[in-house]
N, CA and C of each residue as an Amber inpcrd file, in Angstrom:
protein
   525
   4.8120000   6.0880000  -8.4470000   4.2320000   4.7760000  -8.6380000
   5.2420000   3.7380000  -8.1630000   4.7470000   2.6620000  -7.6230000
   5.5700000   1.5830000  -7.1230000   6.3480000   0.9380000  -8.2670000
   7.5860000   0.5640000  -7.9750000   8.3910000  -0.1570000  -8.9540000
   8.0620000  -1.6350000  -8.8390000   7.9470000  -2.3050000  -9.9500000
   7.6090000  -3.7200000  -9.9650000   8.8170000  -4.5120000 -10.4400000
   9.1070000  -5.5670000  -9.7190000  10.2310000  -6.4250000 -10.0930000
   9.7680000  -7.8700000 -10.0760000  10.2590000  -8.6630000 -10.9950000
   9.8540000 -10.0740000 -11.0150000  10.3400000 -10.7900000  -9.7600000
   9.6510000 -11.8330000  -9.3750000  10.0400000 -12.5790000  -8.1770000
  11.3580000 -13.3240000  -8.3790000  12.0350000 -13.5680000  -7.2620000
  13.2720000 -14.3370000  -7.3270000  12.9890000 -15.8310000  -7.2910000
  11.8630000 -16.2180000  -6.7340000  11.4850000 -17.6180000  -6.6060000
  11.0950000 -18.1530000  -7.9870000  11.7660000 -19.2020000  -8.4100000
  11.5690000 -19.7500000  -9.7490000  10.1190000 -20.1930000  -9.9820000
   9.4820000 -20.7750000  -8.9640000   8.1210000 -21.2660000  -9.1650000
   7.1240000 -20.1320000  -9.3940000   7.4630000 -18.9290000  -8.9890000
   6.5780000 -17.7820000  -9.2080000   6.7340000 -17.1630000 -10.5960000
   7.7590000 -17.5620000 -11.3170000   8.0070000 -16.9390000 -12.6140000
   6.8280000 -17.0900000 -13.5810000   6.1520000 -18.2160000 -13.5690000
   5.0040000 -18.3990000 -14.4690000   3.8980000 -17.4060000 -14.1230000
   3.6630000 -17.2120000 -12.8180000   2.6610000 -16.2190000 -12.4140000
   3.0930000 -14.8240000 -12.8480000   4.3710000 -14.5270000 -12.6490000
   4.8740000 -13.2010000 -13.0300000   4.7880000 -13.0060000 -14.5430000
   5.2160000 -14.0160000 -15.2940000   5.1840000 -13.9050000 -16.7530000
   3.7680000 -13.6340000 -17.2550000   2.7790000 -14.1900000 -16.5770000
   1.3890000 -14.0010000 -17.0000000   0.9210000 -12.5590000 -16.8280000
   1.5530000 -11.8100000 -15.9200000   1.1130000 -10.4310000 -15.6600000
   2.1170000  -9.3870000 -16.1160000   3.2080000  -9.8230000 -16.6880000
   4.2680000  -8.9000000 -17.0900000   3.7420000  -7.7870000 -17.9980000
   2.9170000  -8.1500000 -18.9500000   2.3590000  -7.1450000 -19.8630000
   1.4590000  -6.1600000 -19.1090000   0.6920000  -6.6660000 -18.1510000
  -0.1780000  -5.7880000 -17.3520000   0.6520000  -4.8160000 -16.5190000
   1.7740000  -5.2940000 -15.9730000   2.6450000  -4.4060000 -15.2020000
   3.1490000  -3.2670000 -16.0810000   3.4760000  -3.5810000 -17.3180000
   3.9080000  -2.5450000 -18.2550000   2.7670000  -1.5580000 -18.5400000
   1.5530000  -2.0770000 -18.7080000   0.3940000  -1.2030000 -18.9180000
   0.2070000  -0.2520000 -17.7370000   0.3580000  -0.7680000 -16.5300000
   0.2200000   0.0740000 -15.3430000   1.3000000   1.1370000 -15.3140000
   2.5130000   0.7440000 -15.6510000   3.6200000   1.6970000 -15.7000000
   3.3240000   2.8180000 -16.7030000   2.6470000   2.4690000 -17.7780000
   2.2900000   3.4500000 -18.8100000   0.9590000   4.1360000 -18.5200000
   0.3680000   3.8610000 -17.3400000  -0.9090000   4.4450000 -16.8970000
  -2.0690000   4.0930000 -17.8200000  -2.0360000   2.8790000 -18.3700000
  -3.1260000   2.3610000 -19.2030000  -3.9640000   1.4280000 -18.3100000
  -4.6260000   2.0410000 -17.3390000  -5.2830000   1.2940000 -16.2690000
  -6.4600000   0.4570000 -16.7580000  -7.2840000   1.0100000 -17.6240000
  -8.4510000   0.2540000 -18.1080000  -8.0220000  -0.9650000 -18.9310000
  -7.0080000  -0.7960000 -19.7550000  -6.5050000  -1.9380000 -20.5290000
  -5.9510000  -3.0160000 -19.5930000  -5.2520000  -2.5690000 -18.5550000
  -4.7020000  -3.5160000 -17.5870000  -5.8160000  -4.2730000 -16.8780000
  -6.9190000  -3.5910000 -16.5720000  -8.0530000  -4.2610000 -15.9160000
  -8.5680000  -5.4250000 -16.7550000  -8.7710000  -5.1770000 -18.0170000
  -9.2820000  -6.2200000 -18.9140000  -8.2820000  -7.3690000 -18.9920000
  -7.0270000  -7.0320000 -19.1730000  -5.9750000  -8.0430000 -19.2820000
  -5.9030000  -8.8930000 -18.0120000  -5.9230000  -8.2430000 -16.8510000
  -5.7780000  -8.9550000 -15.5780000  -6.9860000  -9.8300000 -15.2680000
  -8.1550000  -9.3920000 -15.6430000  -9.3360000 -10.2370000 -15.4370000
  -9.2180000 -11.5210000 -16.2680000  -8.6430000 -11.4070000 -17.4500000
  -8.4180000 -12.6110000 -18.2680000  -7.3900000 -13.5310000 -17.6120000
  -6.3450000 -12.9550000 -17.0430000  -5.3220000 -13.7520000 -16.3700000
  -5.9490000 -14.5020000 -15.1950000  -6.7860000 -13.8200000 -14.4320000
  -7.4250000 -14.4450000 -13.2670000  -8.3810000 -15.5490000 -13.6990000
  -9.0780000 -15.3350000 -14.7930000  -9.9690000 -16.3890000 -15.2900000
  -9.1770000 -17.6290000 -15.6860000  -7.9670000 -17.4330000 -16.1870000
  -7.1240000 -18.5570000 -16.5910000  -6.4250000 -19.2190000 -15.4030000
  -6.1390000 -18.4350000 -14.3440000  -5.4290000 -18.9610000 -13.1760000
  -5.8310000 -18.1580000 -11.9430000  -6.8060000 -18.6630000 -11.2140000
  -7.3380000 -17.9690000 -10.0360000  -6.3680000 -17.9790000  -8.8540000
  -5.2200000 -18.6180000  -9.0050000  -4.2300000 -18.6810000  -7.9210000
  -3.0250000 -17.7620000  -8.1630000  -3.1340000 -16.8510000  -9.1240000
  -2.0230000 -15.9610000  -9.4440000  -2.0930000 -14.7140000  -8.5550000
  -1.2490000 -14.6270000  -7.5210000  -1.3240000 -13.4850000  -6.6090000
  -0.9610000 -12.1620000  -7.2760000  -0.0640000 -12.2060000  -8.2410000
   0.3360000 -10.9690000  -8.9230000  -0.8220000 -10.3830000  -9.7190000
  -1.6520000 -11.2410000 -10.2740000  -2.8090000 -10.7530000 -11.0270000
  -3.7570000  -9.9970000 -10.1000000  -3.9980000 -10.5320000  -8.9150000
  -4.8730000  -9.8370000  -7.9660000  -4.2480000  -8.5390000  -7.4710000
  -2.9370000  -8.5970000  -7.1970000  -2.2590000  -7.3870000  -6.7340000
  -2.3450000  -6.2810000  -7.7840000  -1.9710000  -6.6020000  -9.0100000
  -2.0030000  -5.5910000 -10.0560000  -3.4320000  -5.1670000 -10.3980000
  -4.3820000  -6.0830000 -10.2410000  -5.7920000  -5.7100000 -10.4030000
  -6.1520000  -4.6560000  -9.3620000  -5.6970000  -4.8490000  -8.1410000
  -5.9190000  -3.8470000  -7.0940000  -5.3260000  -2.5020000  -7.4720000
  -4.1240000  -2.5060000  -8.0010000  -3.4790000  -1.2610000  -8.4270000
  -4.3150000  -0.5840000  -9.5200000  -4.7010000  -1.3600000 -10.5240000
  -5.4640000  -0.7980000 -11.6470000  -6.8160000  -0.2570000 -11.1730000
  -7.4720000  -1.0040000 -10.3090000  -8.7670000  -0.5440000  -9.7920000
  -8.6080000   0.7290000  -8.9680000  -7.5950000   0.7610000  -8.1140000
  -7.3520000   1.9510000  -7.3080000  -7.0940000   3.1600000  -8.1950000
  -6.2270000   2.9900000  -9.1690000  -5.8970000   4.1080000 -10.0620000
  -7.0840000   4.5260000 -10.9250000  -8.0480000   3.6290000 -11.0910000
  -9.2700000   3.9460000 -11.8460000 -10.3570000   4.5310000 -10.9490000
 -10.0470000   4.7020000  -9.6670000 -11.0050000   5.2980000  -8.7410000
 -11.9720000   4.3090000  -8.1110000 -11.7490000   3.0410000  -8.2980000
 -12.6270000   2.0120000  -7.7410000 -11.9870000   1.4560000  -6.4650000
 -12.0600000   2.2580000  -5.3950000 -11.3300000   1.9680000  -4.1680000
 -11.8520000   0.7070000  -3.4730000 -13.1560000   0.5400000  -3.3860000
 -13.6930000  -0.6550000  -2.7260000 -13.3350000  -1.9250000  -3.4940000
 -13.3820000  -1.8640000  -4.8010000 -12.9950000  -3.0200000  -5.6080000
 -11.5010000  -3.2970000  -5.4530000 -10.6950000  -2.2430000  -5.3300000
  -9.2610000  -2.4210000  -5.0990000  -9.0360000  -3.1400000  -3.7710000
  -9.7850000  -2.7420000  -2.7440000  -9.6980000  -3.4200000  -1.4400000
  -9.9440000  -4.9230000  -1.6070000 -10.9850000  -5.2470000  -2.3490000
 -11.3340000  -6.6540000  -2.5480000 -10.2480000  -7.4060000  -3.3190000
  -9.6290000  -6.7430000  -4.2900000  -8.5500000  -7.3830000  -5.0610000
  -7.3290000  -7.6360000  -4.1750000  -6.9780000  -6.6690000  -3.3300000
  -5.8480000  -6.8740000  -2.4230000  -6.1480000  -8.0000000  -1.4380000
  -7.3640000  -8.0700000  -0.9590000  -7.7390000  -9.1680000  -0.0580000
  -7.6590000 -10.5170000  -0.7790000  -8.0720000 -10.5510000  -2.0360000
  -7.9770000 -11.7930000  -2.8150000  -6.5160000 -12.2010000  -2.9840000
  -5.6540000 -11.2330000  -3.2180000  -4.2220000 -11.5220000  -3.3310000
  -3.7150000 -12.1500000  -2.0430000  -4.1190000 -11.5960000  -0.9100000
  -3.6540000 -12.1110000   0.3740000  -4.2260000 -13.4890000   0.6930000
  -5.3680000 -13.8110000   0.1050000  -5.9070000 -15.1660000   0.3030000
  -5.0230000 -16.2080000  -0.3680000  -4.5050000 -15.8910000  -1.5480000
  -3.6630000 -16.8660000  -2.2530000  -2.1830000 -16.7180000  -1.8990000
  -1.7950000 -15.5630000  -1.3550000  -0.3970000 -15.3250000  -0.9740000
  -0.3600000 -14.4540000   0.2820000  -0.6030000 -15.0410000   1.4580000
  -0.6950000 -14.2690000   2.7070000   0.5410000 -13.4360000   3.0340000
   1.6840000 -13.7760000   2.4710000   2.9170000 -13.0380000   2.7600000
   3.2110000 -11.9340000   1.7320000   2.2650000 -11.6390000   0.8420000
   2.4990000 -10.6220000  -0.1880000   2.5000000  -9.2430000   0.4780000
   3.6840000  -8.7290000   0.7230000   3.8560000  -7.4800000   1.4620000
   3.2270000  -6.2920000   0.7460000   3.4070000  -6.2050000  -0.5600000
   2.8440000  -5.0840000  -1.3110000   1.3320000  -5.0260000  -1.2120000
   0.6780000  -6.1740000  -1.2700000  -0.7810000  -6.2170000  -1.1560000
  -1.2150000  -5.7960000   0.2380000  -0.4630000  -6.2240000   1.2580000
  -0.8400000  -5.8870000   2.6300000  -0.6950000  -4.3830000   2.8770000
   0.3810000  -3.7930000   2.4050000   0.5930000  -2.3490000   2.5630000
  -0.4600000  -1.5800000   1.7680000  -0.7070000  -2.0050000   0.5400000
  -1.7200000  -1.3290000  -0.2850000  -3.1050000  -1.4490000   0.3440000
  -3.4080000  -2.6090000   0.9040000  -4.6850000  -2.7980000   1.5810000
  -4.7980000  -1.8410000   2.7590000  -3.7260000  -1.6440000   3.4940000
  -3.7390000  -0.7020000   4.6070000  -4.1070000   0.7020000   4.1250000
  -3.5010000   1.1370000   3.0400000  -3.8040000   2.4730000   2.4950000
  -5.2630000   2.5820000   2.0440000  -5.7460000   1.5610000   1.3600000
  -7.1150000   1.5780000   0.8500000  -8.1110000   1.5930000   2.0110000
  -7.8580000   0.7780000   3.0150000  -8.7560000   0.7510000   4.1770000
  -8.7790000   2.1100000   4.8680000  -7.6210000   2.7640000   4.9680000
  -7.5700000   4.1120000   5.5500000  -8.4380000   5.0700000   4.7420000
  -8.3230000   5.0050000   3.4420000  -9.0980000   5.9070000   2.5930000
 -10.5920000   5.6350000   2.6930000 -10.9500000   4.3890000   2.9980000
 -12.3550000   4.0350000   3.1610000 -12.8610000   4.3260000   4.5740000
 -11.9880000   4.8170000   5.4330000 -12.3690000   5.1430000   6.8010000
 -12.3460000   3.9550000   7.7490000 -11.8270000   2.8340000   7.3030000
 -11.7320000   1.6310000   8.1290000 -10.3670000   1.6380000   8.8310000
 -10.2240000   2.5770000   9.7670000  -8.9110000   2.8710000  10.3340000
  -8.3590000   1.7450000  11.2070000  -9.1950000   1.1000000  11.9880000
  -8.7180000  -0.0010000  12.8260000  -8.1290000  -1.1090000  11.9520000
  -8.8390000  -1.4580000  10.8800000  -8.3450000  -2.5030000   9.9770000
  -7.0970000  -2.0420000   9.2100000  -7.0380000  -0.7500000   8.8850000
  -5.8540000  -0.2130000   8.2030000  -4.6250000  -0.3620000   9.0920000
  -4.7800000  -0.0490000  10.3700000  -3.6680000  -0.1840000  11.3110000
  -3.2900000  -1.6590000  11.4640000  -4.2900000  -2.5140000  11.5530000
  -4.0400000  -3.9570000  11.6940000  -3.2340000  -4.4930000  10.5080000
  -3.6470000  -4.1460000   9.3000000  -2.9260000  -4.6300000   8.1130000
  -1.5150000  -4.0570000   8.0550000  -1.3690000  -2.7810000   8.3820000
  -0.0430000  -2.1590000   8.3690000   0.8950000  -2.7590000   9.3940000
   0.3860000  -3.0110000  10.5900000   1.2470000  -3.6060000  11.6140000
   1.5600000  -5.0630000  11.2800000   0.6340000  -5.7330000  10.6250000
   0.9350000  -7.1000000  10.1880000   2.0430000  -7.0730000   9.1260000
   1.9970000  -6.0750000   8.2470000   3.0730000  -5.9300000   7.2610000
   4.4060000  -5.7110000   7.9640000   4.3980000  -4.9120000   9.0220000
   5.6350000  -4.6710000   9.7720000   6.1160000  -5.9160000  10.5020000
   5.1950000  -6.7700000  10.9040000   5.6290000  -8.0180000  11.5410000
   6.2760000  -8.9410000  10.5110000   5.8450000  -8.8450000   9.2580000
   6.4530000  -9.6190000   8.1760000   7.8060000  -9.0470000   7.7800000
   7.8840000  -7.7200000   7.7650000   9.0930000  -7.0380000   7.3010000
   9.3940000  -5.8610000   8.2310000   9.9640000  -6.1290000   9.4000000
  10.2440000  -5.0520000  10.3520000  11.0850000  -3.9420000   9.7150000
  10.6610000  -2.7180000   9.9420000  11.3930000  -1.5760000   9.4150000
  11.0960000  -1.2350000   7.9710000  10.1780000  -1.9620000   7.3270000
   9.8460000  -1.6640000   5.9290000   9.2810000  -0.2500000   5.8320000
   9.8790000   0.5750000   5.0070000   9.4840000   1.9810000   4.9350000
   8.0470000   2.1660000   4.4510000   7.6170000   1.3710000   3.4880000
   6.2450000   1.4980000   2.9940000   5.2390000   1.1420000   4.0800000
   5.5280000   0.1130000   4.8620000   4.6360000  -0.2890000   5.9480000
   4.6420000   0.7530000   7.0610000   5.8070000   1.2970000   7.3940000
   5.8800000   2.3570000   8.4070000   5.0310000   3.5550000   7.9980000
   5.1260000   3.9380000   6.7400000   4.3490000   5.0610000   6.2240000
   2.8500000   4.7540000   6.2980000   2.4560000   3.5480000   5.9020000
   1.0340000   3.1720000   5.9200000   0.4690000   3.2280000   7.3340000
   1.1970000   2.6890000   8.2950000   0.7190000   2.7030000   9.6790000
   0.6770000   4.1350000  10.2110000   1.7100000   4.8970000   9.9190000
   1.7170000   6.3040000  10.3400000   0.5280000   7.0660000   9.7780000
   0.2290000   6.8530000   8.5070000  -0.9140000   7.5330000   7.8760000
  -2.2380000   7.1170000   8.5170000  -2.3710000   5.8370000   8.8670000
  -3.6070000   5.3600000   9.4920000  -3.7810000   5.9830000  10.8710000
  -2.7200000   6.0220000  11.6510000  -2.8140000   6.6570000  12.9740000
  -3.0700000   8.1530000  12.8390000  -2.4420000   8.7940000  11.8650000
  -2.6570000  10.2130000  11.6260000  -4.1260000  10.4780000  11.2800000
  -4.6940000   9.6400000  10.4190000  -6.1090000   9.7870000  10.0470000
  -7.0150000   9.5770000  11.2540000  -6.6050000   8.7330000  12.1690000
  -7.3930000   8.4680000  13.3720000  -7.2430000   9.5750000  14.4090000
  -6.2590000  10.4410000  14.2050000  -6.0370000  11.5340000  15.1530000
  -5.1450000  11.1490000  16.3160000  -4.4900000  10.0190000  16.2320000
  -3.5730000   9.5570000  17.2790000  -2.1750000  10.0580000  16.9190000
  -1.9100000  11.3170000  17.2810000  -0.6590000  11.9520000  16.8860000
   0.5690000  11.2760000  17.4860000   0.4660000  10.7890000  18.7240000
   1.6260000  10.1540000  19.3550000   2.0390000   8.9030000  18.5740000
   1.0740000   8.0740000  18.2310000   1.3930000   6.8640000  17.4700000
   1.8550000   7.2180000  16.0570000   1.1820000   8.1800000  15.4320000
   1.5710000   8.5910000  14.0790000   3.0040000   9.0950000  14.0830000
   3.3470000   9.9010000  15.0680000   4.7030000  10.4540000  15.1650000
   5.7360000   9.3180000  15.2400000   5.4570000   8.3100000  16.0620000
   6.3860000   7.1790000  16.2240000   6.6820000   6.5160000  14.8740000
   5.6240000   6.2460000  14.1100000   5.8210000   5.5690000  12.8270000
   6.4150000   6.5000000  11.7740000   6.0080000   7.7730000  11.7780000
   6.5700000   8.7160000  10.8140000   8.0580000   8.9460000  11.0640000
   8.4530000   9.0360000  12.3310000   9.8760000   9.2330000  12.6200000
  10.6930000   8.0150000  12.1990000  10.1440000   6.8290000  12.4370000
  10.8280000   5.6120000  11.9750000  10.8890000   5.5980000  10.4480000
   9.8160000   6.0280000   9.8070000   9.7900000   6.1150000   8.3430000
  10.8860000   7.0520000   7.8450000  10.9970000   8.2300000   8.4430000
  12.0230000   9.1820000   8.0190000  13.4260000   8.6220000   8.2390000
  13.5900000   7.7770000   9.2530000  14.8700000   7.1300000   9.5030000
  15.2620000   6.1430000   8.4200000  14.2880000   5.7550000   7.5920000
  14.5690000   4.8100000   6.5060000  15.0660000   5.5110000   5.2360000
  15.2430000   6.8110000   5.3170000  15.7480000   7.6240000   4.2020000
  14.8690000   7.5190000   2.9550000  13.6010000   7.9240000   3.0980000
  12.6880000   7.8580000   1.9440000  13.0240000   8.9210000   0.9060000
  12.3400000   8.8200000  -0.2100000  12.5220000   9.8060000  -1.2730000
  12.1600000  11.1990000  -0.7550000  12.7800000  12.2100000  -1.3270000
  12.6420000  13.5860000  -0.8710000  11.1780000  14.0350000  -0.7830000
  10.4250000  13.7750000  -1.8390000   9.0470000  14.2780000  -1.9070000
   8.1830000  13.7340000  -0.7630000   8.2440000  12.4410000  -0.5280000
   7.4230000  11.8360000   0.5180000   7.9590000  12.2210000   1.8930000
   9.2780000  12.3580000   2.0270000   9.8610000  12.7940000   3.2960000
   9.3820000  14.2040000   3.6370000   9.3130000  15.0600000   2.6420000
   8.8370000  16.4300000   2.8580000   7.3820000  16.4240000   3.3050000
   6.5590000  15.5740000   2.6910000   5.1520000  15.4510000   3.0770000
   5.0300000  15.0090000   4.5360000   5.7940000  14.0080000   4.9160000
   5.7350000  13.4810000   6.2860000   6.2420000  14.5310000   7.2770000
   7.2920000  15.2400000   6.9390000   7.7920000  16.3040000   7.8230000
   6.7280000  17.3760000   8.0210000   5.9710000  17.6700000   6.9680000
   4.8820000  18.6310000   7.0930000   3.7950000  18.1330000   8.0300000
   3.4690000  16.8520000   7.9330000   2.4600000  16.2900000   8.8440000
   2.9690000  16.3100000  10.2780000   4.2300000  15.9710000  10.4720000
   4.8050000  16.0280000  11.8100000   4.7430000  17.4530000  12.3550000
   5.0440000  18.4170000  11.5160000   4.9670000  19.8190000  11.9290000
   3.5630000  20.2360000  12.3060000   2.5710000  19.7020000  11.6240000
   1.1760000  20.0540000  11.9320000   0.7160000  19.4640000  13.2540000
   1.4650000  18.4780000  13.7660000   1.1010000  17.8390000  15.0340000
   1.6320000  18.5950000  16.2420000   2.4830000  19.5840000  16.0500000
   3.1160000  20.2460000  17.1850000   4.3330000  19.4490000  17.6120000
   4.8540000  19.7630000  18.7870000   6.0220000  19.0360000  19.2780000
   5.5830000  17.6990000  19.8400000   6.5340000  16.8720000  20.1550000
   6.2240000  15.5320000  20.6700000   5.4820000  15.5980000  21.9860000
   5.6450000  16.6780000  22.7490000   5.0250000  16.7610000  24.0780000
   3.7600000  17.6040000  24.1080000   3.4040000  18.2240000  23.0000000
   2.1760000  19.0200000  23.0030000   1.3970000  18.7750000  21.7330000
   0.0840000  18.8190000  21.8190000  -0.7200000  18.6120000  20.6090000
  -0.6240000  19.8130000  19.6850000  -0.9110000  19.5870000  18.4260000
  -0.9380000  20.6850000  17.4550000  -2.0580000  21.6400000  17.8170000
  -1.8410000  22.9290000  17.5780000  -2.8530000  23.9510000  17.8400000
  -3.8040000  24.0000000  16.6450000  -5.0980000  23.6960000  16.8470000
  -6.0270000  23.6940000  15.7160000  -6.1940000  25.0650000  15.0820000
  -5.8220000  26.1540000  15.8030000  -5.9400000  27.5000000  15.2330000
  -4.7810000  27.8510000  14.3180000  -3.7710000  26.9510000  14.2310000
  -2.6200000  27.2090000  13.3720000  -2.9150000  26.9460000  11.9070000
  -4.0680000  26.3560000  11.5820000  -4.3850000  26.0110000  10.1960000
  -4.7790000  27.1680000   9.3950000
């Protein structure tokens, strides 16, 4: 699960303070409680980007993928530079089969934060889902260069292995 940290910008502290309890609920995997709490926060302040972001997390973890997409988009409407929402939106769009938009959101995240490991992974996954092994390989190799956690690095290495070498496509009979 993603680690959550309060913003450094003083003006955002009020928004963060309003969702701090919800972030704790998410950390404790109390997703339904967080949903109720976050909807109340949004009703009180429709401009709180953290409330929309965490609402997206809670909805996603509750299996409501389309609603999570909408929450991440709402977050980006009030805070277009929210990197976590953009990366999460990329993943959700990929899962919904909206691969072109998933790649667009992921590459936009990379334009905001070049070399960001989460964005590299999101773009690599979108290209992999699209079957564009050359592009997926490029982003996965850059992701591995960012020294990710062992578990996710192992997953990505497995996907790279399933693609074959850089100069030849993976053999579909190898599965």
